[in-house]
N, C-alpha and C positions, 0 to 999 in steps of 0.2 A: 504494500500500500504506500503510495507516494505521500510526501509531506502535506500537500494541499488537502487530499482527501482524509488523511489522518486528523487534520485540524477540524474538518467538517464533522467527522464522527465524534470527536471530543466535544464539540459545541452541542451536538444533538443530545449528548448524554447529560449535559448540565441541567440542573433544576431550572424551573421557569425564572426568567428575569434576572439571571446572574449578570452583573455588570461591574464596572470599576468601583472598587471600594466595598463590594458586597461579597459574602461568602458563597462560593459555588456549591457548597454542601448543605446549604439551607434553602429548601424549596420555597419559592415566593408564596406559594399557597399557605404556608404556615405563618406568614407575616401578618401582623395586625393591620398593615397598610394595603393588603391585597384587596383589589377590587374585583369581586366575582363576576360583575357584568362585563368589565373590560378584560377579564382573565389575566390581569397583570397588576403590578404596582404602578400607579399613575402619578405618584409624587414627583415634582420636577426638580427637587433640590439636589445640589451637586454632591457627589462622593468621589469624584475623580481627583483625589488629593495630589497636588504637585510635589515632585521630588525635591525641588529647591524653590526658594522664594522668588517669584517673578519680579522683574523690574517694574516699579510703579512710582508715581509721584509721592512726595511726602504727604503724610496724613495731616489733616487739618489741625489736630490736637498737639502735634509734636513740638511746636514752638511755644506752647502755652504752659505756664506753671500751674499745676493743679492746686498747689498750696496757697498761692496768692490770688488766683483767678479761677476759682472752682466752677463758677457758672459759665465762663467762657470756654473752659475745658469741656464740660459736659455738652454744651451747645455744639462744639466742634466735632465731638464724637458722633452726636446725633446727625450733624450735617453729612458726615461720610456715609451714614446709614441711609439718609434720605436721598443722597446723590446716586445711590446704587439703583434707584428706580423702584424700590419696593412699594407695593400698594395693596389695598384690599378692594376687590371689585364688588359690584352690586349684587353678585351672586354669592358673596361670602367666601370667596377664594382669595388667599394671599398670593400675590403675583410678584415676580421678580424677573427682569429681562434675562434672556438666555445669556450665559457667560458672565453674569455678575459675580464679583469676586467674594462670594460667601458660600460656605460649605456646611453641611450638617454632619453630626457625629454618627458613626455606624452602630448597628446592633441595638437601636432604640425601638425597634418595631416588633417586639415580642412580649407576650405576657398580657395580663388583664389591664395593665397601665401603659401598654406600648402605643406606638404612633397610630392615631386613627387615620383613616384612609383618605379624607378629603383635604386636609391641610398638613397632616403629619404632627399634630399636637400630641403631647404625652401628659399624663395626669401628674399634678403637683400636690403639695400639701393642701388639704381642705382647711379653710380658716376656722378657728374656734368661734364659738358664740361671742359677740361683742368685739371681734377683731376689726371688722370693716367699718363699723359705726357704733355709736352708743346704744343702738337698738337692733343691730344685725343679729339674726339667729344663726345657728350652725346649719350644717347640711348643704352648703353651697360647694360647688366644685371650682377648681382652678386648673386650666389646661394651658400648656405652654409649648413653644418651639424656639430653639436658639440656633444661631449660626456662628461660624468662625471665619475670620478673614484668611488671606493667603498664608500669613505666617502661622496661624493656628492650624490651618489645613496641612501644612508641612509637618507639624507636630503630630497630628492625627495619623498622617500617612506613615510616619516612622513606626508608630505603635502597631498599625494595621497593615504593614507591608504584605503580610498574609492575613487577609480578613478572617480566615478560618482558624488562625492560631496566632493571635496578637502577642507581642513581646513587650516587656517592661525592663528597665535596668535591674540588674541583680540587687538583692537586698544589701549587699556589702559594697555596692558601687554608688556613685553620685546618682541622686534620684532623677526621675523624669523632669525635664524642663522644656516648656514651650519656648520658641524663639522670642526674643524681645520684640515688641510692637505687635504681639498677638492681640487681637481684639475679638471679643464676642459680644453679641447682643441677643437678648431674649425677649419675646413678647408673651405676655401672660393674659389670658382671657378667662372670664368667669360668667356663670349664670346667676350671679348675685343680683338681687333686686333691692329697691328702696334706697339706693345710694345716690344722693343728689349730684355728687361730683362725676358720675358716669352718664349724666344727661347728654344725649346725642352721641355717645361713644360708638365708633364703628363696630360692626359685628361680623363674625365669621361663622360659617357652618362647620359643625364638627360631629362626627359619628362616634359619640362617646358612650352610646348604649347599643350593643349589638342587636338588641331585640326591639328597637324603636327607631323612629325617624331621626334624621340628623337634627341637631339642636343649634340654636343661635347663642353665641357667647359674645359678651362685650369685651372690648379691649380695656383692661384694668391697669396694667403696669408694663413698663419696659425697663429692663436691666442692661447695664453695660459693664464690661470687665476689660481692663487694658493692662497688659504686661509692660509696665513703664519702667525704664531704667532708673528714673528718679525716685521710685518708691523703694527706698534703700533698706526698709525693714521687713517688707513682705513681698516685694517685686510686683505687686498688683494694686491697681486702683479700681474701685468699683462704685458705680453710681446707679441711681434709680429715678425713673420718671413715673408720674401717674397721668392718666387722662383726666382732665378737669374741664367739664362742660360749663356752659353750653358751647356747641361747636362753633369754631371760627376758622376762617381760611379754607382753602381748597384741598390741602393734603391731609391725609388721615393722621399724620404725625404733628400737625400744627398745634394741637391742643395739649401736647405733652408738656408738663410742668415738672421741673426737677425737684425731687424730694431731698436730694443731697448727694454727697460724694464722700468716700472714705479711702484712706490708704494705710490705716493701721487700726489696731484694736484698743489702744490706750491701756496697755497692761497695768495691772495693779491699781487702776483708777476706779474708785467706786464711792458711793454715798452710803452712809449707814442705813438710810431708809430706802426700802425697795422702790417705791414709786417716785423717787427724786431723780433729778438730772445731775450726774456727776460732772466735774470739770473736764469735759472731753476736748481733746486738742487735735485728734487725727480723723475726725469726721466733721463735715460741714453740712448743716441742716437748714433747709428752707423754713424758717420760723413762720412764714405766712400760711403754712399748712396746719398750724396748730388749730384745733377745733374741727379740722377736716379729716385728718388721718390719725390724730392722737388728741389727747386732752387739751382743751383750751383753757377755759376758766377752771380754777381749782374745784375739784369735786364733780366736774361735769361728765367725766368719762374715766371713772376709777379703774376700769379694767385695762385701759390702754393709756398709761401716762406718758409714753414716749414711743418713737418709731421703732428703735432697736434698744437693746438693754441700756438703761440709764443715759440715753441721749446718743447712742451710736446709731449708725445708719441701718435701716431696713425699710422695705416697702410694705404696703398694706397687706399683701398676700403672704408676707413672711412672718416668722415666729418672733414676736417682740422680745423674747427672752434671749435672742441671739443677735447676730449682726451679719451683714453680707459677707464680710471677710472671715469671721470666725466659723461660719458654717462651711464655706468652701475650702478653708484651710484643712478641714478634716477629710477631704477627698483622698482616699487611699485604697489600696487593695491588699488584703481585705479590710473592710470597715472595722474601726476600733470598737470592740464589743462593749467597752465600758463607757466611753464618751459618746458613741454614736456620732451625730452631727450637731445636735442641739441639746441644751440642758433639759432634763426631764424633771418636772415637778409633780407633786401629788395632784390628783384630779378630784375636783369638787363638783357640785351640781352645775356650776357655770363654766366649767372648763378647768385647765391647769391653774393651780393656786400659786401665788408668789411665795418665796421663802419668808420666814418669819423673823429671822435674826440676822444681825450683821455678820455673824460667822458663816451663815449660809451664803450671804452675798459675796463675802470674800472668797469662799470656795468656788462659787460660780465664776467669778472673774479670774481666779487663779487657774481653773481647769480649762476654760473656754476662750478667754480673751488674751491670748498670747500673740505676739508678733512672730510669725513663722515664715521663713523664706520659702519661696517656691522651690520645690524639689526636696524639702525637708519634712519631717514628721512632727506634728504637734506633740505627740507622745512617743518619743523614740524607744520607750521601754516595751512597746508592743511591736512584734515583728511584722512589718508591712512594707509596702512600696508606695511612696507618695505619688500623687497624681497631679501635682502642681495646680491645685485649686479647681480641677475639672470634675464637677459632679457628672457631667455627661459621660466622661470616660468610665466612672464608677458604675453609672446606670447601664451603660452598654455592656460592660463585662458581666454584670449581674444577669442581664437578660440572655447573654450568650451562653452562660453556664446553665441557666434555667432551661434553655432550648436543648442543650446537650443532655441534661439529666432527663428530660422528657422524651428523648429520642427524636426530636425534630431537627436537630443538627446531627448529621450522620458522619460516620468515619472516625478517624482518630480524635481523641479527646483533647481540646486545647489545654496546653500545659498549665495556664493560669487557673484553670478550673480546679486543680488540685489544691489551690489556696483559697478557694471561694468560701464565703460564709457557709456554715454547716448545712443549711437547707439546700444550697445549690452546689455543694462540693461534689465533684465527680472523680473517683479514683480508678474507675474501670478504664482500660486502655482505649475503648471506643464508646462513642456516645450512644449507639444503638444496641448495646449489649449490657446486661441481659434484659430480656423482655419483662420479667417479673418485677424488676426494679421500677419500671414505668407504671406498672399496674398498681403497686401498693405504696408508692411514695406519697408524701404529703405535698399537695399542690397549692396550699395556701401561700400567698405571696407576702413578703415583708412590706412595710410601708414603702411607697415609691421613693427611690432616691431622687434628690433634686437635680435639676439640670445645671 
């Protein structure tokens, strides 16, 4: 058989929709993004990761100091996103011109929280009661999708050079590091109602329930993350915007208002009172949003006195007991079984309760609000591999090992699955052996990892 026909035979044997950046041993029919009507995955997002960083003009934010001009910095990052041509059409589809320099992370399309098939959204943390407003109930969903720029895509490509068997630096080596100037942005949508600040927010269609019609979700929040060389204690700068109505301008991003920006966790900084703001120096917060996203007048919103813990940055969809950086710093493989990614408090009738003593507060700050460099572990006593603040990597690896354990990924077991959290760990040499393991295993998923 000559080489040309051998290639044809090989292509014919591949599962449906194998493409650049996807595993050829994972049948597209097993993807949560598989469209049975089209008989393929129809998501347009790029996974053709470049091997090297392509030449491009300087980014808008590069010449701006985030410490002295945080609003100009966040506006500049948002300008680069806007200039890519991303939009939401009247049919509820997110659109981006072909060839736009933004890529999604692989292996996010498996499991009950995997990418839905209309826009590729994945499920995020569901807000607690009173998180989104002084009267908001629980039970709402948040679904999100995030992209990496070309620098970030190069980092993803190195991990997933073989999409069926990704690699990370050895535990005794320097940890994974994305290239400087990596940027990611994430859009978060919700079915929450009764929020005045979402008046006129653009909506997307999402197939978030397999047994019902697609549902409309409103744009709630946009997050940005930048690997900036000037962030000399963490390597990362993170910011958050919210949609704030009523609608103005023609573009769907025109109503975005910055919540703030942060480049550090202010280690050891706390107030003895849980609901107080500490003297935070490494977050910048838009105080105009007091009374909108957190408590304004004293006593008006006791459940949410601040955006992130004691004045650190977080968005409305995020856990106020954490911060943007502290959560993402705990991205690692496998996840730390003690710390997780956010502080865990006792749960009362209205959701998680705050700590009651200054000692509790000090421990919370000591455990979670450390300044950790990208490529390092927050807790180096637990053997793991840092993922340089990428929750998308952790989510993808989790889903990949889940697919292997359930026999949906076939052939040799990815080596990293031997280190997976217990529920997803695979020690068998092949994903599809033995059959009984798939019949009797526990299929309940952990809480969805953040993006």
